[in-house]
N, CA and C of each residue as an Amber inpcrd file, in Angstrom:
protein
   729
   6.5210000  -8.4220000  36.5900000   7.8750000  -8.0020000  35.6790000
   9.0910000  -7.3450000  36.4030000  10.1300000  -7.1440000  35.7300000
  11.3750000  -7.1840000  36.4490000  11.0710000  -5.4060000  36.4970000
  11.2420000  -4.6030000  37.1940000  11.5070000  -3.3680000  37.7620000
  12.4620000  -2.4900000  37.0630000  12.7940000  -1.3910000  36.2290000
  13.7680000  -0.8540000  35.8890000  14.6660000  -0.8680000  37.1180000
  14.9190000  -0.5610000  38.0840000  15.7640000  -0.1860000  39.3050000
  16.3670000  -1.8040000  39.2940000  16.1150000  -2.7100000  39.1380000
  16.8710000  -4.1870000  39.0740000  17.3660000  -4.2250000  37.7490000
  16.6830000  -3.7420000  36.7890000  17.5210000  -3.9140000  35.1960000
  18.6260000  -3.3880000  35.8300000  18.8430000  -2.2400000  36.1690000
  19.8330000  -1.3430000  36.0190000  20.7980000  -1.8510000  36.9650000
  20.3650000  -2.5720000  38.3870000  21.6970000  -3.1360000  39.0760000
  22.0770000  -4.1250000  38.2230000  21.2580000  -5.1360000  38.1190000
  21.9480000  -6.4630000  37.0810000  22.9470000  -5.5710000  35.7880000
  22.5180000  -4.8130000  35.4570000  23.4450000  -4.1510000  34.3350000
  24.6360000  -3.4420000  34.5390000  24.7330000  -2.9270000  35.8100000
  25.5160000  -2.6210000  36.9200000  26.7490000  -3.7800000  36.5940000
  26.3220000  -4.3970000  37.1940000  26.9490000  -6.0080000  37.6080000
  27.7320000  -6.5840000  36.5880000  27.0300000  -6.0150000  35.3410000
  27.4940000  -6.8350000  34.1140000  28.8690000  -5.8890000  33.4640000
  28.4070000  -4.9390000  33.7300000  29.3010000  -3.9520000  33.2370000
  30.9000000  -4.4140000  34.1740000  30.3960000  -4.3480000  35.3250000
  31.9070000  -4.6780000  36.0810000  32.4560000  -5.7630000  35.7760000
  31.6350000  -6.8370000  35.2820000  32.1710000  -7.8950000  35.3160000
  32.5970000  -8.3610000  34.0360000  31.8720000  -7.9160000  32.8420000
  32.7300000  -7.6540000  31.3040000  33.9230000  -7.5520000  31.0470000
  34.4510000  -8.8030000  30.2430000  33.4640000  -9.8820000  29.6580000
  33.3850000 -11.4280000  29.7890000  33.1040000 -11.2340000  31.5720000
  33.1760000 -12.5410000  31.9970000  31.1220000 -12.7760000  32.3160000
  30.8700000 -13.3200000  32.5440000  29.3540000 -13.5120000  33.0450000
  29.1820000 -13.2010000  34.6730000  28.4530000 -12.0880000  34.4010000
  27.6870000 -11.5230000  36.1210000  26.6580000 -12.4670000  36.5740000
  26.6370000 -12.7880000  37.5150000  25.5240000 -13.6790000  38.2550000
  25.2850000 -13.5730000  39.5220000  24.1410000 -14.0380000  40.4030000
  23.5980000 -13.5920000  41.6170000  22.2490000 -14.0590000  41.8980000
  21.9960000 -13.2710000  42.6460000  20.2490000 -13.8220000  43.0180000
  19.3580000 -12.3790000  42.8850000  18.4500000 -12.5880000  42.7960000
  17.4170000 -11.6880000  43.3580000  16.4830000 -11.9170000  44.5290000
  16.2910000 -11.1250000  45.4310000  15.6200000 -11.6960000  46.6740000
  14.1190000 -11.1950000  46.6370000  13.6280000 -11.8120000  47.6270000
  11.8740000 -11.5890000  47.5500000  11.5360000  -9.9140000  47.8500000
  12.5830000  -9.3020000  48.4620000  12.4670000  -8.2100000  48.7060000
  13.2330000  -7.0830000  47.6810000  13.5400000  -7.7480000  46.5240000
  13.8020000  -7.0410000  45.4590000  15.1360000  -6.8960000  45.7500000
  15.8630000  -7.4490000  46.4850000  17.5420000  -6.9210000  47.0460000
  18.3700000  -7.8860000  45.6730000  19.2970000  -7.0380000  45.2170000
  19.9420000  -7.9930000  44.2730000  21.4540000  -8.3540000  44.9920000
  21.5800000  -9.1710000  45.1570000  22.5060000 -10.0460000  45.7590000
  23.9350000 -10.4730000  44.7770000  25.2540000 -10.0820000  44.3170000
  26.4060000 -10.6150000  43.4730000  26.6780000 -11.7070000  44.1650000
  27.0150000 -12.5130000  43.4200000  27.8830000 -13.8830000  43.5650000
  28.9190000 -13.8250000  42.4930000  30.0360000 -14.5460000  43.2350000
  31.2320000 -14.9610000  42.4880000  30.9300000 -15.9790000  41.2040000
  31.4400000 -15.6310000  40.1640000  31.2680000 -17.0920000  39.4310000
  32.0320000 -17.4990000  38.9140000  31.7780000 -18.8660000  39.5940000
  33.3380000 -19.7330000  40.0690000  33.3750000 -20.8010000  38.9310000
  32.5960000 -20.5110000  37.7330000  33.2650000 -21.4040000  36.5730000
  34.3400000 -21.5560000  36.0490000  34.8720000 -23.0060000  35.2770000
  36.4050000 -22.4690000  35.2810000  36.6210000 -21.8030000  33.8030000
  35.1770000 -21.4810000  33.1430000  34.7220000 -20.4550000  31.9030000
  34.1880000 -19.5300000  31.9520000  34.4410000 -18.9450000  32.8910000
  33.2180000 -17.6480000  33.2790000  33.1110000 -16.4970000  31.9580000
  33.6000000 -16.7480000  31.1300000  33.4680000 -15.8560000  29.7170000
  32.2280000 -16.4990000  28.8100000  31.9710000 -17.6700000  29.3350000
  30.8450000 -18.3630000  28.2310000  29.8940000 -19.0280000  29.3130000
  30.2410000 -19.1290000  30.5130000  28.9310000 -19.6440000  31.6850000
  29.2190000 -19.1090000  32.7060000  28.5820000 -19.6380000  33.7810000
  28.4240000 -19.0860000  34.9230000  28.2080000 -20.5200000  36.0720000
  28.5260000 -20.2780000  37.5310000  28.1750000 -21.4650000  38.2270000
  28.6650000 -20.3190000  39.5250000  27.5150000 -20.9670000  40.2640000
  27.2930000 -20.2710000  41.8040000  27.5880000 -21.5280000  42.6870000
  28.2690000 -21.2120000  44.0410000  28.6740000 -21.8190000  44.7750000
  27.3570000 -22.3480000  45.3340000  27.1040000 -24.0740000  45.6960000
  25.8440000 -24.4990000  46.1570000  25.4900000 -23.6520000  47.7670000
  26.7420000 -23.3290000  48.3880000  26.4810000 -23.2490000  49.5220000
  25.5510000 -21.5760000  49.4800000  26.0570000 -20.8560000  48.6020000
  25.5790000 -19.7370000  48.8040000  23.4860000 -20.0420000  48.3890000
  23.5220000 -21.0090000  47.5160000  21.9350000 -20.9010000  47.6580000
  21.3160000 -21.3220000  49.0930000  22.2630000 -22.1290000  49.9490000
  21.6090000 -22.3070000  51.1790000  21.5720000 -21.7620000  51.8160000
  22.7470000 -20.9860000  52.0090000  22.2450000 -19.4220000  53.1330000
  21.5730000 -18.5460000  52.5000000  20.9140000 -18.3070000  50.8860000
  19.8120000 -17.6200000  51.0020000  18.3750000 -18.4340000  51.0120000
  18.5000000 -19.7370000  50.8840000  17.8070000 -20.2890000  50.5090000
  16.1140000 -19.9030000  49.6870000  15.1340000 -20.3050000  50.5910000
  13.6580000 -19.5130000  50.6540000  13.4910000 -18.2550000  50.1480000
  14.2440000 -17.2750000  50.3650000  14.4610000 -16.1800000  50.0450000
  14.8910000 -15.8520000  48.4380000  15.1880000 -16.8570000  47.8110000
  15.5210000 -16.3630000  46.3360000  14.6480000 -16.2560000  45.3920000
  14.1530000 -15.7250000  44.8290000  12.8820000 -14.8690000  43.9170000
  13.5210000 -15.9130000  42.5210000  14.4200000 -15.2370000  42.1450000
  15.2010000 -15.4700000  41.1050000  16.8910000 -15.6050000  40.9570000
  17.2100000 -16.1420000  39.6870000  18.9260000 -15.8520000  39.6750000
  18.9580000 -15.3730000  38.2600000  19.9020000 -14.1690000  38.4540000
  20.2520000 -13.4150000  37.1360000  21.7360000 -14.3980000  36.7570000
  21.8980000 -13.4990000  35.3830000  23.3350000 -13.8910000  34.8860000
  23.4820000 -12.6780000  34.0110000  24.1230000 -12.6810000  32.6890000
  24.6540000 -11.7970000  31.9760000  25.3410000 -13.1270000  30.7260000
  24.9960000 -12.4840000  29.5100000  25.3560000 -12.7850000  28.3160000
  26.7900000 -11.8250000  27.5000000  27.4410000 -12.0940000  27.4950000
  28.2850000 -11.2540000  27.3060000  28.3230000 -11.2170000  25.4410000
  28.2330000  -9.7010000  24.7550000  28.6730000  -9.8060000  23.5650000
  27.5500000 -11.0550000  23.1420000  26.3100000 -11.5450000  23.6250000
  25.3700000 -12.4170000  22.9510000  24.1270000 -11.9790000  23.6900000
  23.3000000 -12.6370000  22.8240000  21.4500000 -12.5440000  22.9010000
  21.4060000 -13.2940000  24.0670000  20.1520000 -12.7520000  24.9160000
  19.7150000 -13.2460000  26.3270000  19.0440000 -14.5790000  25.9330000
  19.3550000 -15.5710000  25.2590000  18.1260000 -16.8570000  24.6540000
  19.1220000 -17.6980000  25.5630000  18.0520000 -18.2120000  26.4210000
  18.6770000 -19.5980000  27.2330000  19.7110000 -20.3540000  26.8710000
  20.9580000 -20.6070000  27.2230000  21.5020000 -21.7850000  26.5660000
  21.0630000 -23.1870000  27.0350000  21.3790000 -24.5240000  26.7790000
  21.3380000 -25.7670000  27.2810000  21.7460000 -25.9390000  29.1630000
  22.7040000 -25.0680000  28.9490000  23.0960000 -25.3610000  30.5180000
  22.0400000 -24.5350000  31.5090000  21.8230000 -23.1680000  31.2810000
  20.8900000 -22.3790000  31.3230000  19.6340000 -22.9940000  31.9610000
  19.1020000 -23.6450000  30.7930000  17.6650000 -24.5590000  30.7960000
  17.7100000 -25.2380000  32.2960000  18.9680000 -26.0290000  31.7520000
  19.0110000 -26.9690000  32.8040000  19.3710000 -26.6010000  34.4670000
  19.9250000 -25.8290000  34.1420000  20.4510000 -25.1170000  35.2950000
  18.8090000 -24.3980000  36.4350000  18.2280000 -23.9550000  35.3040000
  16.9600000 -23.2990000  36.1030000  15.9830000 -24.4580000  36.3250000
  16.2440000 -25.4650000  35.8640000  14.8970000 -27.0090000  36.0370000
  15.8660000 -27.2380000  37.2320000  16.8870000 -27.3720000  37.5830000
  17.5820000 -28.0560000  38.6200000  17.2530000 -26.8820000  39.9020000
  17.4160000 -25.6800000  39.8100000  16.8120000 -25.2620000  40.7840000
  15.6390000 -24.5190000  41.2950000  14.6000000 -25.1460000  40.0040000
  13.1230000 -24.8390000  40.0140000  13.1580000 -23.4610000  40.6170000
  13.7540000 -22.3040000  39.9860000  14.0110000 -20.8170000  39.9200000
  13.6450000 -19.9770000  38.3470000  13.0490000 -19.0500000  38.3150000
  13.2720000 -18.4650000  37.3810000  14.5790000 -18.1330000  36.7580000
  14.9630000 -17.8580000  35.5060000  16.4540000 -17.4110000  35.5060000
  16.4640000 -15.6760000  34.3710000  16.9870000 -14.9400000  35.1040000
  16.9720000 -13.5830000  34.4130000  17.8990000 -13.2430000  33.7320000
  18.1700000 -13.1100000  32.5640000  19.5460000 -13.3580000  31.2300000
  19.6040000 -12.0360000  30.5810000  20.5520000 -11.3120000  31.2650000
  21.1430000  -9.9130000  30.4430000  21.8070000 -10.0320000  29.2040000
  21.6560000  -9.2680000  28.2650000  22.6720000  -9.2150000  27.2070000
  23.2370000  -8.1110000  26.9440000  24.5640000  -8.2750000  27.5920000
  25.4030000  -7.1660000  27.5910000  26.9000000  -7.1130000  26.6770000
  26.9150000  -5.8920000  26.1870000  26.0430000  -4.1200000  26.1470000
  24.7300000  -4.3030000  25.5750000  24.3880000  -5.3250000  24.8910000
  22.7290000  -4.9790000  24.2050000  22.1470000  -4.5350000  25.1460000
  21.8850000  -5.2370000  26.1700000  20.9750000  -4.5690000  27.0310000
  19.5490000  -5.1750000  27.0140000  19.0420000  -6.3600000  25.6900000
  17.8850000  -6.9960000  25.8820000  17.9620000  -8.0050000  27.3830000
  16.5870000  -8.3770000  27.2960000  16.5760000  -9.1580000  29.1140000
  15.8040000 -10.0260000  28.7530000  15.7330000 -11.3170000  29.0870000
  14.6400000 -12.4120000  28.9450000  14.4510000 -13.0540000  30.6170000
  13.5350000 -13.5160000  30.6280000  12.9150000 -14.4960000  31.7500000
  12.6860000 -15.7850000  31.1210000  13.5720000 -16.8550000  31.4120000
  12.8570000 -17.9740000  31.7300000  12.7110000 -18.6030000  32.7280000
  11.3750000 -19.1160000  32.2960000  10.6330000 -19.5720000  33.9120000
  10.1380000 -21.4350000  33.6510000  11.1910000 -22.2020000  34.1800000
  10.8750000 -23.9560000  34.6190000   9.5160000 -24.0670000  34.3660000
   9.6570000 -25.1010000  33.4830000   8.0900000 -26.0460000  33.3720000
   8.6020000 -26.8790000  33.0210000   7.3180000 -27.9530000  32.5140000
   7.9270000 -29.1910000  31.7820000   8.4770000 -29.2350000  30.6580000
   9.3430000 -29.4260000  30.5780000  10.5400000 -29.5230000  29.4120000
  10.6400000 -31.2660000  28.8210000  10.9340000 -31.0720000  27.3660000
  11.3740000 -32.9040000  27.1020000  13.0310000 -33.1050000  27.7720000
  13.2430000 -34.1550000  28.1010000  14.6470000 -34.6140000  28.9590000
  15.5100000 -34.3120000  27.6530000  16.4090000 -33.7090000  28.3480000
  17.6590000 -33.5150000  27.5970000  18.2170000 -34.5370000  27.1070000
  18.6080000 -35.1150000  25.6890000  18.9220000 -35.9140000  25.4100000
  20.6050000 -36.1130000  25.4750000  20.8810000 -37.7360000  25.6050000
  22.6250000 -37.8320000  25.9020000  23.4460000 -37.3140000  25.3580000
  23.2570000 -37.4660000  24.0610000  23.8590000 -36.8480000  22.7760000
  24.0210000 -35.7840000  22.3800000  25.2950000 -34.7960000  22.4770000
  25.4850000 -33.4260000  22.0620000  25.0080000 -32.8760000  22.7240000
  25.6820000 -32.7030000  24.2370000  25.4140000 -32.0190000  25.1520000
  26.7820000 -31.0310000  25.5390000  26.6150000 -29.5170000  25.2970000
  27.6090000 -28.4110000  25.9230000  27.7400000 -28.9200000  27.0530000
  29.5310000 -28.6190000  27.2290000  30.4900000 -29.0800000  28.8230000
  30.3550000 -27.9300000  29.3920000  29.4800000 -27.8950000  30.7400000
  29.7950000 -26.3050000  31.6390000  29.9100000 -27.1550000  32.8680000
  30.6920000 -26.7200000  33.6610000  31.1190000 -27.6720000  34.9800000
  30.0030000 -27.2860000  35.8460000  29.5660000 -28.5370000  36.6820000
  28.6090000 -28.2620000  37.8180000  27.3830000 -28.1500000  37.0500000
  27.2900000 -28.3640000  35.8620000  26.1030000 -28.2640000  35.0260000
  25.6310000 -29.1420000  34.1250000  25.9780000 -29.0550000  33.4610000
  26.3050000 -30.2730000  32.0230000  27.3590000 -31.1270000  32.0850000
  27.9090000 -32.1620000  32.6620000  29.1380000 -32.1130000  32.8930000
  28.9520000 -34.0230000  33.5670000  30.2020000 -34.7810000  33.1340000
  30.1490000 -36.0340000  33.5440000  29.2170000 -36.6650000  34.5010000
  29.3670000 -35.9350000  35.3730000  28.2150000 -36.2900000  36.6840000
  26.6230000 -36.2950000  36.1550000  26.7850000 -35.1380000  35.5130000
  25.0850000 -34.5070000  35.8520000  24.7090000 -35.9770000  34.5710000
  25.4170000 -36.0770000  33.4030000  24.9840000 -37.0840000  32.4080000
  24.4900000 -38.7230000  32.9090000  25.4100000 -38.6910000  33.9920000
  25.5840000 -40.0320000  34.5850000  24.1750000 -39.8570000  35.5030000
  23.9970000 -38.9640000  36.3570000  22.8340000 -38.6100000  37.2760000
  21.4190000 -38.8460000  36.1030000  21.5400000 -37.7330000  35.0990000
  20.5100000 -37.8260000  34.5940000  20.0030000 -39.4320000  33.5880000
  20.7800000 -39.9820000  33.4700000  20.8020000 -41.5370000  32.8280000
  20.2410000 -42.4560000  33.8500000  20.8750000 -42.5140000  35.2090000
  20.2800000 -43.3730000  36.2540000  18.9500000 -42.9880000  36.6310000
  18.6010000 -41.6930000  36.6900000  17.0300000 -41.4150000  36.9990000
  16.3920000 -41.6820000  36.1300000  16.9210000 -41.4060000  34.7900000
  15.5570000 -42.0710000  33.6260000  15.8220000 -42.8120000  32.8220000
  16.6730000 -44.0600000  33.4880000  16.8220000 -45.2300000  32.9360000
  16.4030000 -46.3010000  34.1320000  16.5630000 -45.9780000  35.3220000
  16.4430000 -46.7060000  36.2830000  15.7160000 -46.1600000  37.7120000
  15.3260000 -44.9670000  37.4110000  14.6070000 -44.3670000  39.0080000
  15.4660000 -44.1300000  39.8380000  17.0210000 -44.4870000  39.7940000
  17.7040000 -44.1060000  40.8260000  18.5590000 -42.7020000  40.6890000
  17.9860000 -42.2360000  41.9100000  18.4350000 -40.6380000  42.4590000
  19.8150000 -40.5330000  42.8050000  20.8420000 -40.2490000  42.2210000
  22.0600000 -39.8770000  42.7940000  22.2710000 -38.8710000  43.3050000
  21.3780000 -37.4860000  43.1960000  21.4180000 -36.1630000  44.0860000
  22.8030000 -35.4470000  43.1430000  22.7100000 -35.5950000  42.1980000
  23.6010000 -34.5810000  41.3860000  23.5240000 -33.6260000  41.5610000
  24.4480000 -32.7700000  42.1560000  24.3700000 -31.2340000  42.7340000
  25.6960000 -30.4810000  42.7590000  26.3800000 -30.7500000  44.3140000
  27.5560000 -30.0330000  44.5610000  28.6600000 -30.3510000  43.9370000
  29.5900000 -28.9360000  43.8660000  31.0450000 -29.6610000  43.0530000
  31.6150000 -29.2790000  43.8710000  33.2770000 -30.1580000  43.7140000
  34.0910000 -29.3750000  44.3230000  34.7040000 -28.1580000  43.4470000
  35.8790000 -27.4410000  43.7140000  35.9020000 -26.4910000  43.0400000
  36.9600000 -26.8800000  41.7550000  36.8320000 -26.2280000  40.4130000
  37.6010000 -27.4860000  39.5410000  39.5430000 -26.9210000  39.8580000
  39.5880000 -28.4430000  39.0430000  40.7810000 -28.5150000  39.6970000
  41.2620000 -29.1840000  40.7390000  40.3390000 -29.7390000  41.2080000
  39.9270000 -30.5400000  42.5400000  40.5930000 -31.9260000  42.5800000
  40.8990000 -32.4250000  41.3450000  41.9890000 -33.7200000  41.2380000
  43.2110000 -33.6670000  41.0590000  43.5230000 -32.1010000  41.1400000
  45.2010000 -32.2440000  41.5070000  45.5970000 -32.1520000  42.6460000
  45.1970000 -32.2410000  43.6620000  45.1550000 -32.2190000  44.8720000
  45.0930000 -33.9590000  46.0250000  46.4240000 -34.6390000  45.8460000
  46.6930000 -35.8670000  46.5490000  44.9920000 -36.3360000  47.3480000
  44.7720000 -35.5160000  48.6360000  43.8200000 -35.8040000  49.1740000
  42.1180000 -36.4460000  48.5360000  42.1350000 -35.8120000  47.5940000
  40.6800000 -36.0880000  46.8100000  41.2500000 -37.5290000  45.8960000
  42.0940000 -38.2380000  46.2060000  42.2950000 -39.6650000  45.3960000
  41.2780000 -40.6550000  45.6700000  40.3830000 -40.6790000  46.4910000
  39.0990000 -41.7950000  46.7310000  37.9940000 -40.9890000  46.7710000
  38.0870000 -39.7180000  46.5760000  36.7970000 -39.0800000  46.4560000
  35.2510000 -38.9920000  45.5500000  35.8790000 -39.3980000  44.3880000
  34.6020000 -39.6630000  43.4590000  34.1200000 -41.3950000  43.6320000
  35.4360000 -42.0470000  44.0610000  34.4520000 -43.4110000  44.2620000
  33.7700000 -43.4110000  45.4670000  34.3920000 -43.0500000  46.6460000
  33.7100000 -42.9410000  47.4920000  32.4640000 -42.3270000  47.7510000
  32.1900000 -41.2470000  47.1700000  30.8350000 -40.5850000  46.8120000
  29.8020000 -41.3170000  45.9220000  30.1810000 -42.6480000  44.9380000
  29.4800000 -43.7050000  44.2960000  29.0850000 -44.5770000  45.4800000
  30.0120000 -45.0230000  46.2420000  29.8910000 -46.0110000  46.9630000
  28.6630000 -46.0110000  47.9130000  29.2190000 -44.3790000  48.8630000
  27.8590000 -44.1830000  49.7610000  26.4230000 -44.2530000  49.1210000
  26.5680000 -44.2760000  47.8880000  24.9410000 -44.5390000  47.3970000
  24.6300000 -46.0420000  47.4720000  25.4820000 -46.4940000  47.4350000
  25.2020000 -48.2300000  47.5110000  25.9790000 -48.6600000  46.2270000
  27.1390000 -47.9260000  45.5460000  27.6420000 -49.0390000  44.4400000
  28.5460000 -49.6910000  44.9940000  29.0270000 -50.9660000  44.6880000
  30.0910000 -51.4670000  44.4580000  31.2540000 -52.0980000  43.5060000
  32.2600000 -52.2590000  43.7230000  33.6050000 -52.4140000  42.4460000
  33.2670000 -53.7180000  41.9960000  32.9720000 -53.6770000  40.6050000
  33.3070000 -55.4480000  40.2220000  34.3760000 -55.6520000  38.9680000
  34.5270000 -56.4560000  38.4130000  35.9200000 -56.8080000  37.6800000
  35.9780000 -56.4400000  36.2690000  34.5280000 -57.2040000  36.3960000
  34.2390000 -56.7410000  34.4020000  32.7360000 -55.8330000  34.0950000
  32.8520000 -54.8470000  33.1310000  31.6700000 -54.0810000  32.8720000
  30.2000000 -54.9850000  32.3810000  29.2490000 -54.6860000  32.3280000
  27.9200000 -54.9920000  32.3390000  27.7600000 -53.7020000  31.6320000
  26.2050000 -53.9970000  31.0440000  25.7010000 -52.6530000  30.6750000
  25.1760000 -52.0280000  31.8750000  25.0900000 -50.3710000  31.7590000
  24.6900000 -49.4850000  32.9880000  25.9990000 -49.2280000  34.0420000
  26.6760000 -50.6400000  34.2100000  28.0540000 -49.9210000  34.7760000
  28.5710000 -48.5890000  34.8710000  29.1750000 -48.3770000  35.9640000
  29.8400000 -46.7550000  35.7400000  31.5170000 -46.8940000  35.5550000
  31.7800000 -46.7490000  34.9370000  33.5620000 -46.5790000  34.5870000
  34.0980000 -45.2550000  35.2490000  34.8580000 -45.1550000  36.1980000
  35.6850000 -44.2770000  36.9410000  36.8890000 -44.4160000  36.0190000
  37.0300000 -42.9140000  35.7020000  38.7600000 -42.6210000  34.9780000
  39.1900000 -41.6850000  35.6750000  40.7760000 -41.5730000  35.5820000
  41.5880000 -40.8720000  35.9860000  41.9950000 -40.2610000  34.8480000
  41.7310000 -38.5790000  34.2020000  42.4290000 -37.7230000  33.3900000
  42.9870000 -36.6700000  33.8160000  44.3530000 -36.4460000  33.4260000
  45.1080000 -35.1560000  33.3240000  45.5770000 -35.3130000  35.0520000
  45.8510000 -36.8850000  35.2010000  46.3010000 -37.0010000  36.4350000
  46.2380000 -38.6560000  36.9080000  46.9150000 -38.8440000  38.1640000
  46.2540000 -39.9300000  38.8460000  45.1700000 -39.8290000  39.3610000
  44.3310000 -38.8660000  39.8800000  43.1730000 -38.8080000  41.0880000
  41.9220000 -39.3400000  39.7460000  41.3060000 -40.1920000  40.3080000
  40.0550000 -40.1430000  39.6160000  38.9700000 -39.1610000  39.1590000
  38.6060000 -38.6790000  38.5320000  37.8480000 -37.4220000  38.2330000
  36.7320000 -37.3390000  36.7590000  36.5030000 -38.6750000  36.1670000
  35.8560000 -39.1080000  34.9100000  35.2330000 -40.0470000  35.0660000
  33.8460000 -40.0880000  34.9990000  32.8130000 -41.0190000  35.0920000
  32.2550000 -40.9270000  33.2880000  32.0250000 -42.7580000  33.3690000
  31.5140000 -42.9730000  31.9460000  30.4480000 -44.1320000  32.3540000
  29.5650000 -44.3420000  31.3650000  28.4310000 -45.4400000  31.6650000
  28.7380000 -46.3500000  30.3650000  28.9280000 -47.4510000  30.8160000
  29.0100000 -48.0540000  30.1040000  27.7930000 -49.5190000  29.3110000
  27.7860000 -48.9610000  27.8870000  26.3750000 -49.6090000  27.0780000
  26.4640000 -50.8650000  26.5030000  27.3630000 -51.5740000  26.8370000
  27.5690000 -52.7240000  26.2170000  28.2950000 -53.1900000  24.8920000
  28.4650000 -53.7170000  24.4280000  29.4510000 -54.0990000  22.6210000
  30.6210000 -53.1730000  22.9640000  31.3580000 -52.8480000  24.0510000
  32.5030000 -51.9140000  24.2370000  32.0680000 -50.8070000  23.7510000
  31.0860000 -50.0430000  24.0670000  30.7180000 -48.9990000  23.9810000
  30.6780000 -48.1140000  25.1240000  30.8050000 -46.7460000  25.4430000
  30.5760000 -46.0680000  26.3270000  30.2620000 -44.8130000  25.8370000
  29.4530000 -44.5180000  26.7290000  28.4740000 -43.0950000  27.2020000
  29.1280000 -41.5780000  27.8290000  29.7850000 -40.9820000  27.4870000
  30.3530000 -40.0750000  28.6220000  30.4040000 -38.5460000  27.8450000
  30.9550000 -37.9260000  28.7200000  30.6660000 -36.4910000  28.8540000
  32.4390000 -35.7530000  29.0620000  33.3230000 -35.9680000  27.8470000
  34.8610000 -36.0470000  27.8260000  35.4630000 -34.7010000  28.7930000
  34.9930000 -33.5460000  28.5250000  35.1240000 -32.5070000  29.2970000
  35.0710000 -31.4600000  28.3640000  35.7390000 -30.0820000  28.6440000
  35.7930000 -28.7560000  28.0940000  36.2960000 -28.7720000  26.9170000
  35.0750000 -28.1740000  25.9820000  35.4040000 -28.1690000  24.2640000
  35.0790000 -29.4960000  23.8730000  34.1450000 -30.0600000  24.5520000
  33.8330000 -31.3180000  23.8780000  31.9040000 -32.0980000  24.4540000
  31.5090000 -32.2710000  23.1360000  29.9730000 -32.4370000  23.3650000
  30.0780000 -34.0460000  24.0700000  29.1660000 -34.2060000  24.5890000
  28.6500000 -35.4570000  25.2570000  28.1250000 -36.4500000  24.0490000
  28.9910000 -37.8900000  24.3430000  29.0200000 -38.8040000  23.2690000
  29.0540000 -39.9050000  23.3590000  28.7810000 -40.8400000  22.5750000
  28.9070000 -42.1250000  22.6460000  30.0880000 -42.4670000  21.8120000
  31.3890000 -43.3080000  22.3210000  32.3000000 -43.9870000  21.5450000
  33.1460000 -45.0280000  21.8290000  34.2470000 -46.0610000  21.0450000
  34.5700000 -47.1810000  21.4850000  35.3360000 -47.1360000  22.9610000
  35.0100000 -47.9590000  23.6280000  36.1620000 -48.2670000  25.0730000
  36.8960000 -48.9070000  24.2650000  37.5480000 -48.1940000  24.0680000
  39.5850000 -48.6670000  23.7610000  40.2860000 -48.5120000  24.3340000
  41.4340000 -48.8940000  23.7290000  42.5980000 -48.9160000  24.7290000
  43.1180000 -47.2260000  25.4330000  42.9580000 -46.4270000  25.2180000
  43.0540000 -45.2830000  25.6920000  42.2330000 -44.9990000  26.9440000
  40.9730000 -45.1390000  26.5360000  39.6660000 -45.0410000  27.6390000
  40.0350000 -46.3300000  29.1640000  40.1040000 -47.4920000  28.2740000
  40.4280000 -48.7510000  29.2510000  42.0450000 -48.6220000  30.0590000
  42.8200000 -48.0440000  29.5350000  44.2480000 -47.6240000  30.4820000
  44.0090000 -46.7570000  31.4860000  42.5270000 -45.5370000  31.4400000
  42.5650000 -44.9010000  32.1950000  41.5660000 -44.7280000  33.5140000
  41.1320000 -46.5730000  33.6040000  39.7800000 -46.7600000  34.0370000
  40.4630000 -47.3730000  35.3740000  39.8630000 -47.0710000  36.6970000
  40.1340000 -46.8880000  37.9220000  39.5710000 -48.2530000  38.7650000
  38.4640000 -47.8580000  38.0920000  37.3890000 -48.7050000  39.0980000
  36.0590000 -49.1910000  37.8230000  35.3130000 -49.6880000  38.1090000
  34.3190000 -50.2480000  37.7390000  32.9240000 -50.3690000  38.7760000
  31.8750000 -49.8510000  38.8410000  31.1160000 -49.5650000  39.7620000
  29.4290000 -49.7320000  39.3330000  28.9880000 -50.8800000  40.2850000
  27.5440000 -51.3230000  39.6690000  26.7080000 -51.0550000  40.8200000
  25.7380000 -50.7310000  40.5770000  24.4710000 -50.5750000  41.5330000
  23.7700000 -51.5560000  42.0320000  23.4060000 -51.9330000  42.9480000
  22.5950000 -52.8610000  43.7790000  21.4380000 -53.6070000  42.6730000
  20.7520000 -52.1910000  42.4000000  19.3450000 -52.5530000  41.7660000
  19.9120000 -52.8480000  40.3580000  21.2170000 -52.5410000  39.8640000
  21.1350000 -52.7110000  38.0760000  21.5760000 -54.3490000  38.4250000
  22.2800000 -54.6840000  39.1010000  22.6560000 -56.1820000  39.5910000
  21.4120000 -57.0690000  40.1990000  20.8400000 -56.7390000  40.3680000
  19.6110000 -57.4110000  40.7480000  18.6950000 -57.4740000  39.0250000
  18.3830000 -56.4860000  38.7790000  17.8560000 -56.6780000  37.2170000
  18.8340000 -57.3680000  36.0950000  19.7390000 -57.3470000  36.1710000
  21.0580000 -58.3340000  35.0890000  20.8410000 -60.0850000  35.9540000
  21.1410000 -60.0220000  37.0340000  20.9510000 -61.1390000  37.6870000
  19.7660000 -61.3230000  38.8000000  18.5570000 -61.8090000  38.5450000
  17.3830000 -62.0810000  39.2010000  17.7090000 -63.5840000  39.6620000
  17.0560000 -63.2890000  41.1830000  17.3610000 -63.9210000  42.3830000
  16.2110000 -65.5840000  41.7770000  16.3560000 -66.7070000  41.6690000
  16.3760000 -67.8590000  41.3260000  15.0980000 -68.1100000  42.1050000
  13.8550000 -68.3590000  41.5760000  12.7090000 -68.5690000  42.5300000
  11.9940000 -70.3740000  42.2930000
């Protein structure tokens, strides 16, 4: 059970950062470590720099954050984050003061459709990673994200595509089911990915204010596609060797 002293400190941090979400770690020695909320929408979500997780590592007992003007009920993003971190999430309603601790355990997989967008937690890369893990047993090691707006920097022109190539993907000319479509939105730097489902349908998470969805791979998305990527395992499954 969380102590009154910890609740008081978390509440103090929530007040400092209100109306944005406060966040941080509770260490094994009961120390509270406030962390910057680097989410692009800090009023509605939180994101902690992965390097801070590395810095404190095994000393982290739990992750805390506040829900400004909202109940401490864990959101889909909170649940996904808790399972990814494999740590309890302590959620404080502020200014209400209610508190809830969510413990990660076995849970049904999050559906592909209807996911809210939370950068770094539930976004286009997370959807692709979940899909490849669930459908093909391929671990894409979804995790660290560059700071929001990384696609405005020309030096990141090849970052997304090279990241997939480092995991074995290669470029092809025509999409087949399960291929990844790499797109450029809001500029020329590739910064979005979708899964080609066949029959001219894509599965993707378009961005802030949108739920993950399936839709036609029409002119708008085709014009923004920079590269089609295929994993060797998918290529082998689609075109098995002749025996």
